C-alpha positions as CSV (number, residue, x, y, z in Angstrom):
1,X,-4.7,-27.7,2.6
2,X,-5.1,-28.9,-0.8
3,X,-3.6,-26.9,-3.8
4,X,-5.4,-27.7,-6.9
5,X,-3.8,-27.9,-10.5
6,X,-4.2,-26.7,-13.9
7,X,-4.5,-28.7,-17.0
8,X,-0.8,-28.0,-17.6
9,X,0.3,-29.0,-14.2
10,X,0.6,-25.3,-12.8
11,X,-0.2,-24.6,-9.1
12,X,-3.0,-22.5,-8.4
13,X,-3.3,-20.1,-5.5
14,X,-6.3,-20.8,-3.1
15,X,-7.3,-17.2,-3.5
16,X,-9.8,-15.5,-1.3
17,X,-9.3,-18.3,1.5
18,X,-8.2,-18.9,5.0
19,X,-5.9,-21.7,5.4
20,X,-5.3,-23.8,8.5
21,X,-2.1,-24.7,9.4
22,X,1.7,-23.8,10.2
23,X,2.4,-20.5,8.2
24,X,5.8,-22.1,7.5
25,X,4.4,-25.3,6.2
26,X,1.2,-23.7,4.2
27,X,3.6,-21.4,2.3
28,X,6.1,-23.9,1.4
29,X,3.0,-25.5,-0.4
30,X,2.4,-22.7,-2.3
31,X,3.5,-21.8,-5.7
32,X,6.8,-19.8,-6.0
33,X,6.8,-16.4,-7.2
34,X,2.9,-16.0,-6.9
35,X,2.3,-13.3,-4.5
36,X,2.3,-9.5,-5.0
37,X,2.5,-8.4,-1.3
38,X,2.8,-9.8,2.0
39,X,1.7,-8.2,5.2
40,X,2.9,-9.9,8.4
41,X,2.2,-9.4,12.0
42,X,4.2,-12.1,13.6
43,X,4.3,-13.0,17.2
44,X,6.1,-10.1,19.4
45,X,7.9,-12.7,21.7
46,X,6.8,-9.8,24.6
47,X,8.7,-12.2,27.4
48,X,6.0,-11.2,29.8
49,X,6.8,-11.7,33.3
50,X,3.4,-12.5,35.2
51,X,0.3,-10.4,34.8
52,X,-0.1,-6.9,34.5
53,X,-2.4,-4.9,36.6
54,X,-3.8,-1.3,36.6
55,X,-3.8,0.9,39.4
56,X,-7.2,-0.1,40.6
57,X,-5.7,-3.8,40.4
58,X,-7.8,-4.8,37.4
59,X,-6.1,-7.2,35.1
60,X,-4.9,-5.7,31.9
61,X,-5.6,-8.3,29.0
62,X,-2.3,-8.2,27.6
63,X,-0.6,-10.8,24.9
64,X,0.1,-13.7,26.8
65,X,-1.0,-16.3,24.3
66,X,1.1,-19.5,23.6
67,X,1.6,-18.5,19.9
68,X,3.8,-15.3,21.5
69,X,5.8,-17.6,23.7
70,X,9.4,-18.4,22.8
71,X,11.8,-20.5,24.7
72,X,14.8,-17.8,23.9
73,X,16.0,-15.3,21.4
74,X,17.6,-17.9,19.5
75,X,14.4,-20.1,19.2
76,X,12.7,-16.7,17.9
77,X,15.6,-15.9,15.4
78,X,15.0,-19.5,14.2
79,X,11.4,-19.1,13.6
80,X,12.1,-15.8,12.0
81,X,14.3,-17.2,9.5
82,X,12.1,-20.0,8.5
83,X,9.2,-17.8,7.9
84,X,10.7,-15.1,6.2
85,X,12.4,-17.5,3.9
86,X,9.5,-19.1,2.9
87,X,7.7,-15.8,2.2
88,X,10.4,-14.7,0.3
89,X,10.3,-17.6,-2.1
90,X,6.5,-16.7,-2.6
91,X,7.0,-13.0,-3.7
92,X,6.8,-12.1,-7.3
93,X,10.4,-10.6,-8.6
94,X,8.9,-7.3,-8.0
95,X,6.9,-8.3,-4.8
96,X,7.3,-6.6,-1.5
97,X,6.7,-7.3,2.1
98,X,5.5,-5.2,5.2
99,X,6.3,-6.5,8.7
100,X,5.1,-4.7,11.8
101,X,6.4,-5.2,15.4
102,X,7.3,-3.5,18.6
103,X,10.9,-2.8,20.3
104,X,10.6,-6.5,21.4
105,X,11.2,-7.8,18.2
106,X,11.4,-5.6,14.9
107,X,15.1,-5.0,15.2
108,X,15.6,-8.6,15.1
109,X,13.3,-9.2,12.4
110,X,14.8,-6.1,10.3
111,X,18.4,-7.4,10.3
112,X,17.0,-11.0,9.3
113,X,15.3,-9.2,6.5
114,X,18.8,-8.0,5.2
115,X,20.5,-11.1,6.0
116,X,17.9,-13.1,3.5
117,X,18.3,-10.5,0.6
118,X,15.2,-8.0,1.0
119,X,15.7,-4.3,0.5
120,X,14.3,-2.0,3.0
121,X,12.7,0.9,1.4
122,X,11.3,2.6,4.6
123,X,10.4,1.9,8.0
124,X,7.1,3.6,8.9
125,X,6.3,4.6,12.6
126,X,2.8,4.1,13.4
127,X,2.1,6.6,16.0
128,X,-1.0,5.6,18.2
129,X,-3.0,8.5,19.0
130,X,-4.8,6.3,22.0
131,X,-2.1,4.3,23.2
132,X,-2.6,2.1,26.3
133,X,-0.7,4.1,29.3
134,X,2.2,2.7,31.2
135,X,0.3,1.5,34.3
136,X,3.7,0.6,36.5
137,X,5.3,4.0,35.8
138,X,8.6,2.5,35.1
139,X,9.2,3.4,31.4
140,X,7.7,5.8,28.8
141,X,4.2,5.1,27.5
142,X,4.8,2.7,24.3
143,X,2.9,4.6,21.7
144,X,4.3,3.4,18.5
145,X,5.1,0.3,16.4
146,X,7.2,0.1,13.6
147,X,6.5,-1.2,10.1
148,X,9.2,-2.2,7.6
149,X,8.5,-2.0,4.0
150,X,11.0,-3.9,1.8
151,X,11.1,-5.1,-1.6
152,X,12.2,-8.7,-2.6
153,X,15.6,-7.4,-3.8
154,X,17.7,-4.7,-4.6
155,X,16.6,-2.8,-7.8
156,X,13.1,-4.6,-7.9
157,X,10.4,-2.4,-9.3
158,X,7.9,-2.7,-6.6
159,X,4.6,-0.9,-6.7
160,X,4.2,2.3,-5.1
161,X,1.2,4.6,-5.7
162,X,2.7,7.8,-4.6
163,X,0.0,10.0,-6.0
164,X,-2.7,7.8,-4.2
165,X,-0.9,8.3,-0.8
166,X,-0.5,12.1,-1.5
167,X,-4.2,12.5,-2.1
168,X,-5.1,10.7,1.1
169,X,-3.0,13.3,2.9
170,X,-4.7,16.2,1.4
171,X,-2.1,16.6,-1.3
172,X,0.8,16.6,1.0
173,X,3.6,13.9,0.4
174,X,3.1,11.1,2.6
175,X,5.5,10.8,5.4
176,X,7.0,8.1,7.3
177,X,5.2,8.5,10.6
178,X,1.4,7.5,10.6
179,X,-0.8,8.7,13.2
180,X,-3.6,6.5,13.5
181,X,-5.7,5.1,16.3
182,X,-5.5,1.5,17.6
183,X,-8.3,-0.6,17.2
184,X,-11.4,-0.1,19.2
185,X,-14.8,0.7,19.7
186,X,-17.1,-1.0,16.9
187,X,-14.3,-2.2,15.0
188,X,-12.7,-4.2,18.0
189,X,-14.2,-7.8,17.4
190,X,-15.5,-9.8,20.2
191,X,-15.9,-13.5,20.7
192,X,-18.8,-15.6,22.0
193,X,-18.0,-14.4,25.6
194,X,-17.7,-10.9,24.8
195,X,-14.1,-10.4,25.1
196,X,-11.6,-9.3,22.5
197,X,-11.5,-12.0,20.0
198,X,-7.6,-11.2,19.3
199,X,-5.2,-9.0,21.4
200,X,-3.2,-7.4,18.6
201,X,-6.1,-6.8,16.1
202,X,-4.9,-3.9,13.7
203,X,-7.1,-1.0,12.6
204,X,-8.4,-1.2,9.2
205,X,-7.1,2.2,8.6
206,X,-3.5,1.1,8.8
207,X,-4.1,-1.7,6.3
208,X,-6.0,0.5,4.0
209,X,-3.0,3.0,3.9
210,X,-0.8,0.1,3.1
211,X,-2.9,-1.6,0.4
212,X,-3.6,1.6,-1.2
213,X,-0.1,2.6,-1.3
214,X,1.7,-0.7,-2.5
215,X,-0.7,-2.7,-4.5
216,X,-3.0,-2.5,-7.4
217,X,-6.7,-4.0,-7.9
218,X,-6.6,-7.6,-8.6
219,X,-3.2,-8.0,-6.6
220,X,-2.4,-11.2,-4.4
221,X,-2.1,-10.3,-0.6
222,X,-0.7,-13.0,1.6
223,X,-1.0,-12.9,5.4
224,X,0.8,-15.4,7.1
225,X,-0.3,-14.5,10.7
226,X,-4.4,-13.5,9.4
227,X,-5.6,-13.6,13.2
228,X,-9.1,-12.2,12.9
229,X,-8.3,-11.2,9.1
230,X,-8.2,-7.3,9.0
231,X,-5.6,-7.7,6.1
232,X,-8.2,-9.9,4.1
233,X,-11.1,-7.6,5.2
234,X,-9.3,-4.4,3.7
235,X,-8.3,-6.3,0.6
236,X,-11.4,-7.8,-0.2
237,X,-13.1,-4.3,0.3
238,X,-10.1,-2.9,-2.1
239,X,-10.6,-5.0,-4.9
240,X,-7.4,-7.4,-3.9
241,X,-7.1,-11.1,-3.8
242,X,-6.2,-12.3,-0.1
243,X,-4.7,-15.6,1.2
244,X,-4.7,-15.8,5.0
245,X,-2.8,-18.7,7.1
246,X,-3.9,-19.0,10.5
247,X,-3.3,-21.9,13.1
248,X,-5.8,-21.1,15.6
249,X,-9.2,-22.2,14.9
250,X,-10.8,-19.5,17.0
251,X,-9.5,-16.6,15.1
252,X,-10.4,-18.4,11.8
253,X,-14.0,-18.6,12.9
254,X,-14.0,-14.9,13.5
255,X,-12.1,-13.8,10.4
256,X,-14.5,-16.0,8.2
257,X,-17.8,-14.5,9.9
258,X,-16.0,-10.8,9.1
259,X,-15.0,-11.6,5.6
260,X,-18.5,-12.9,4.6
261,X,-19.9,-9.3,5.5
262,X,-17.2,-7.5,3.7
263,X,-18.4,-6.1,0.2
264,X,-16.2,-5.2,-2.6
265,X,-16.2,-1.7,-3.7
266,X,-17.3,-0.9,-7.2
267,X,-14.6,-0.3,-10.1
268,X,-15.1,3.6,-10.4
269,X,-14.2,3.6,-6.1
270,X,-11.3,1.6,-6.7
271,X,-9.7,4.0,-9.2
272,X,-6.9,6.1,-7.5
273,X,-4.6,8.9,-8.7
274,X,-2.2,7.8,-11.0
275,X,1.3,8.9,-11.0
276,X,2.5,11.5,-13.8
277,X,5.0,9.2,-14.8
278,X,2.5,6.1,-14.9
279,X,0.3,7.9,-17.3
280,X,0.6,7.5,-21.0
281,X,2.7,9.9,-22.8
282,X,0.9,12.2,-25.2
283,X,2.9,14.7,-27.5
284,X,1.4,17.8,-28.4
285,X,1.5,16.9,-32.1
286,X,-0.8,14.4,-31.7
287,X,-3.7,17.3,-30.6
288,X,-2.9,18.8,-34.0
289,X,-3.0,15.6,-35.9
290,X,-6.3,14.6,-34.6
291,X,-7.8,17.9,-35.1
292,X,-8.3,18.9,-31.6
293,X,-6.2,22.0,-32.5
294,X,-5.5,23.5,-35.8
295,X,-2.2,24.7,-37.5
296,X,-2.6,28.7,-37.2
297,X,-5.0,28.5,-34.1
298,X,-3.8,30.6,-31.2
299,X,-2.9,29.4,-27.8
300,X,-2.7,32.2,-24.8
301,X,-0.4,32.2,-21.7
302,X,-1.7,33.6,-18.2
303,X,-0.6,37.1,-19.4
304,X,-2.5,37.0,-22.5
305,X,0.4,36.6,-24.7
306,X,-0.1,34.2,-27.6
307,X,1.9,31.9,-29.8
308,X,0.6,30.3,-33.1
309,X,0.3,26.6,-33.4
310,X,2.4,25.1,-36.3
311,X,1.5,22.2,-38.4
312,X,4.2,20.2,-36.8
313,X,3.1,20.6,-33.2
314,X,5.6,23.4,-32.3
315,X,4.6,27.2,-31.4
316,X,5.7,30.3,-32.9
317,X,5.4,33.7,-30.9
318,X,6.4,37.2,-31.9
319,X,10.4,36.2,-30.8
320,X,10.2,32.7,-30.0
321,X,9.7,29.4,-31.7
322,X,9.8,25.9,-30.4
323,X,7.9,22.9,-28.5
324,X,5.0,24.4,-25.9
325,X,7.6,24.2,-23.2
326,X,10.5,26.0,-24.8
327,X,8.3,28.9,-26.0
328,X,6.6,29.0,-22.5
329,X,10.0,29.3,-20.7
330,X,11.2,31.9,-23.2
331,X,8.3,34.0,-22.5
332,X,8.8,33.6,-18.8
333,X,12.5,34.0,-18.7
334,X,12.6,30.9,-16.9
335,X,14.9,27.4,-17.0
336,X,11.8,25.6,-17.8
337,X,8.1,25.6,-18.2
338,X,5.2,22.9,-18.3
339,X,3.6,23.9,-21.5
340,X,0.6,21.9,-20.8
341,X,-0.5,23.7,-17.7
342,X,0.9,27.0,-19.0
343,X,-1.1,27.4,-22.3
344,X,-4.8,27.8,-23.1
345,X,-7.0,27.7,-26.0
346,X,-10.2,29.5,-26.6
347,X,-13.9,28.0,-27.4
348,X,-17.0,29.7,-27.6
349,X,-15.6,32.5,-25.7
350,X,-14.0,30.4,-23.1
351,X,-10.2,29.9,-22.3
352,X,-9.5,26.4,-21.6
353,X,-6.3,24.7,-20.7
354,X,-4.6,22.4,-23.5
355,X,-4.1,19.5,-20.8
356,X,-7.9,18.9,-21.2
357,X,-7.3,17.8,-24.6
358,X,-4.4,15.7,-23.2
359,X,-6.4,13.9,-20.8
360,X,-9.3,13.3,-23.4
361,X,-6.8,11.1,-25.4
362,X,-5.5,9.5,-22.5
363,X,-8.9,8.6,-21.5
364,X,-9.4,7.2,-25.1
365,X,-6.1,5.1,-24.6
366,X,-7.2,3.8,-21.0
367,X,-10.7,2.7,-22.6
């Protein structure tokens, strides 16, 4: 891997590239504090003993590749500590990491995350709507995997697009149990022999939710176990930069072909619903200063009760005076009131919420 330098000698990131080699060595060669998010799907260390067969005696294509095999739990733990240390070094101060795993490894990974200073934000259960059955009938069907979402440190201001995830979930707060299908059908990539290109290819729907919820357009997303490139494909589509690390040439070949076919969405499609806290604050008085509402103009509440706009941006009704929120609360005999959605003004015989004017000012700030 070649890391280029700027005129000042600062290392530049190899954005939107698949880097060949051992993930720990490659990460240690990248510039410190340069990545916004890491999505990691490390080896599961399944400890399979022999082949697995279906009731009809056909062989199950399970994860039995060399990259998933470790001599002992101690060897796996050493590997986990090494790659997580390299990953934490790469994260920006407000960066975050997602790690996905099965019951074979996720608890060991979680403990190491905490030992190294990461701060766990959530564990998310990906419940597979179409899991592989348990063919031997000796255990419960393993129908889920666990993802750990963690910030680089306690108190870090990580990215969380709450409103965007809420919109994805039909206006309901996103929960920590996600029901999504495993990768199958046309999405399942095949090699030149028509076999599965990767045994643990993740569905794009899973990465879509992760990246929409915890990154913004232009962010840099690193996947140290790139495989066939699901993270990169979704990142590219969503206007994020990706860096993939993969030591297996066969996977890199499939991933490169896949990424060459992905088109980035246009700017309008990439916009998401912003958190109300993230939107610029607009004082009601600005509407008056800008002439969008005039002193003396009447505002009307849902019950037809009126209040007059004053020159300083306050309201006065028959019995109350104060801000748009205070007067609204007083009229409703309520402890609080959102005046922006409570009051309306009249234009051309139509009643219009005053929040329309606030959004107009916010749009001008954005432009």
